[in-house]
Every structure is written in structure tokens, then in C-alpha cells.
C-alpha positions as CSV (number, residue, x, y, z in Angstrom):
1,M,13.6,-6.6,17.5
2,H,10.0,-6.0,17.1
3,E,10.7,-2.9,14.9
4,Y,10.8,-5.1,11.9
5,S,7.3,-6.4,12.3
6,I,6.2,-2.8,13.0
7,V,7.7,-1.7,9.8
8,Q,6.0,-4.4,7.8
9,A,2.6,-3.4,9.3
10,L,3.4,0.3,8.5
11,L,4.3,-0.5,4.9
12,E,1.0,-2.5,4.5
13,Q,-0.8,0.6,5.8
14,C,0.9,2.8,3.4
15,E,0.0,0.4,0.5
16,E,-3.6,0.5,1.5
17,H,-3.7,4.3,1.8
18,A,-2.0,4.7,-1.6
19,R,-4.5,2.3,-3.3
20,A,-7.4,4.1,-1.7
21,N,-6.2,7.4,-2.9
22,E,-5.1,6.2,-6.3
23,A,-1.5,7.0,-5.6
24,T,1.5,5.4,-7.3
25,S,4.1,6.4,-4.7
26,V,4.5,7.6,-1.1
27,T,7.1,10.2,-0.8
28,R,7.0,11.0,2.9
29,V,5.9,9.0,6.0
30,E,5.4,11.0,9.2
31,L,5.3,9.1,12.5
32,K,4.9,10.3,16.1
33,I,6.7,7.8,18.6
34,G,6.3,8.2,22.3
35,V,9.3,7.8,24.5
36,M,7.4,5.2,26.5
37,S,6.1,3.3,23.4
38,G,8.8,0.6,23.6
39,V,9.8,1.4,19.9
40,E,13.4,2.4,19.3
41,P,13.3,5.1,16.7
42,Q,16.8,4.5,15.2
43,L,16.1,0.7,14.8
44,L,12.7,1.5,13.2
45,A,14.3,4.0,10.7
46,T,16.9,1.4,9.8
47,A,14.2,-1.3,9.3
48,F,12.1,1.1,7.2
49,D,15.0,1.9,4.9
50,T,15.8,-1.8,4.6
51,F,12.3,-3.1,3.8
52,K,10.8,-0.1,1.8
53,A,12.6,-1.4,-1.4
54,Q,10.1,-2.5,-4.1
55,T,7.1,-1.1,-2.3
56,V,5.0,1.9,-2.8
57,C,7.3,3.6,-0.2
58,D,10.5,2.9,-2.3
59,A,11.3,6.5,-2.5
60,A,9.8,7.7,0.7
61,V,11.5,9.6,3.5
62,L,10.7,8.7,7.1
63,D,10.0,11.6,9.3
64,I,10.0,10.7,13.0
65,H,8.7,13.0,15.7
66,I,9.6,11.9,19.3
67,Q,6.7,12.6,21.8
68,Q,7.6,13.3,25.4
69,V,5.4,12.0,28.1
70,V,2.4,14.3,28.9
71,V,0.5,13.7,32.1
72,S,-2.4,15.1,33.8
73,C,-2.6,15.3,37.7
74,K,-5.7,14.0,39.3
75,A,-4.9,16.0,42.4
76,C,-4.5,19.6,41.1
77,G,-5.6,19.2,37.4
78,A,-2.4,20.4,35.9
79,T,-1.3,18.9,32.6
80,S,2.5,18.7,32.3
81,T,5.3,17.3,30.0
82,L,7.7,15.3,32.0
83,E,11.4,16.3,31.5
84,R,12.5,13.2,33.3
85,M,10.9,9.9,34.1
86,A,9.8,10.8,37.5
87,Y,6.2,10.3,37.9
88,Q,5.4,13.1,40.1
89,C,3.3,16.2,39.2
90,P,5.7,19.1,38.6
91,A,3.0,21.5,40.0
92,C,1.9,19.9,43.3
93,Q,4.2,16.9,43.7
94,S,1.3,14.5,43.7
95,Y,1.9,11.0,42.3
96,E,-1.7,10.7,41.1
97,L,-1.0,11.0,37.4
98,S,-2.7,9.9,34.2
99,V,-0.5,9.5,31.1
100,E,-2.1,11.5,28.3
101,D,0.5,11.1,25.5
102,G,3.9,9.5,25.0
103,E,3.1,5.8,25.1
104,G,2.1,5.1,21.6
105,M,3.2,5.3,17.9
106,Y,1.0,7.0,15.3
107,L,1.0,7.3,11.6
108,M,0.4,11.2,11.4
109,R,0.7,11.9,7.7
110,L,1.5,10.4,4.3
111,E,2.6,12.4,1.2
112,M,1.6,10.6,-2.0
113,V,1.8,11.2,-5.7
């Protein structure tokens, strides 16, 4: 489960941001996780709750937003959110797609005190 190493890196980022902003505690961590990121949100949440003890995130709430796959069509120029994992443009049925969002994981916001 690579979610544990992801959480360790996330907690380190939170510590750095807290230090840089002279905060003593992080109260909320907001993430955006793409459905194609390879990260399992429930496992990540469990790992976060397990490893946040005795860190600046000890009292933090993890808020995860799931990002669907957003593609742009090279044939017709349409941008679409895929409702299912069928890599075909919903507008023109072309297979010439470029993935614009839904593949990554991003730290979107921290709330600190």
C-alpha cells in the first residue's frame, strides 16, 4: 500500500507549511484525488488518521475531493468529463483525447492556527 508513504510525505508538507506560516496546528487538510491517480481514497484516509498522531496534524480533519477524468478532444476541441472509463469523445466519438485532469493528487488547502 503506497498510501502510507503518500501520507508520510503529506504530513511532512503540512509540517513545512505550518513552520513557514508560524502555525502550531493544522486543523483541516484538503486534497483533490483523481480517479486515475492510483490512490485509494479510503486507504489514504485510514493511513492519515493512523499516522497524524503527535504531528502538527494531530487534530486535523482530512477532506478528500474526488476528481473525475476530464479530457479534451483533439478532433473537435470539446472538453468533457468522462462519466465512465471509455476513452471516446462524448461529442464526436473520436479517440483522439488528451487527459486534462483526474490523474493526480493535489494538496489544495490547509487550515492552520
